[in-house]
N, C-alpha and C positions, 0 to 999 in steps of 0.2 A: 879667942884663938882663931876662929873662922875669918874674922876681918883681916888679921895679919896674913893668913894663908892666901886670901883673895888678892891682896895687894902684892904679895910675894909672887904669886902666879903671874900677875900682869907684868911685873918686873922681869921675871925670868923668860916669859914667852914673847914679850913685845917690846923689849928695849930698843931693838934696831929700828922700829917704826916710831919710837918716841912716845908711845902710849903711857908707859909707866911714869915718865918724867912729866908728861902733861897732866895726868890725873892728880899728881901731887900739887898742881897749881890751883886746884878747886878748893873752895872753902871747906873747912873741916866738917861742917854739917852735911855737905853734899858729897864729899870725897869718896866715901865707900859706896854710896848709892850709885853715883855716876860710874865708878869703876866696875861695879857689878853689872850695871845695865850695858855698858860698852862691851865688857867681857861676854855677857850673855848673848848679845847680838853677834859678836864675832864667832861664837860657837854655832850660831844659826846660819853661818855662811852658805852651807850647802842647801838649806831650805829656801834661801832667797835667790838661788841660782848662781852662786859664786863657787869657785873651785874649793876654797877652804879659807880659814881665817887670815891667811897671809895675802889673799887676793884683794889688796886694798883698792886697786883700780875699780874692780867690780863693786865692792862694798860701798865705797865713797860715791859711786855713781848710782847707787840704788836708793830709790825713795823708801823702800821697805826698811832698809838699814836705818835711815834717819828717823822715820816715823816710829820704828821699833824702840829706838833709844828714847825718843821723846815720850812715847806712851808708857814705857817701863818706869821712867822717873816720875812723870806727872800723874799717871793713873794707877799703875801697878804699885808704886810706893807711896802715892798720895803726897808727893812733894813737888808741886808745880814750880816752887821757887828754885828748884834745881835744874829746870829745863835750860835756862840760859847757860849755866856752867857746863851742862852736858853737851849742848850745841857747840860751845866754844872748844871743849875737849875734842869733839868729833872733827871740827874743822881743822884743828891742829894735827890730829892724827892723819887727816887727809891732805895735809899741805902738799902743794905741787901736783895734786891730782884733781881733775875736774869734779866738782861737787854736783850731787843730784839736785834737781829742782826743789825737792822737798827740803833738803838741808839749807839751800840758799833761802828758801821761804822762812824757815825757822830762824835762821841767823838774821834775816832782814827784819823780822818782827821784834827783835830785841832792842 
């Protein structure tokens, strides 16, 4: 039930930015984990210096946002195989917005 609620929350809150649609492109093993990590980092927007979770220009330009998602998936959840899908989702969420050096580095290493 919690998994359904998490994906529904992403759909309801972030459809205009494409997050809900993008998360569904991730493999089933990583889908929920990537969604939870992206959602968790969006909730941390204020802590990393952005106005709120809709401030994608700030979030996508933040190394802390990119590293937070990477670390959540690889270390927090123990699923390093989900880092590539997480980076891919993050880059799609940030389409048309300049990416942080950290996100470019993570994407370049794939």
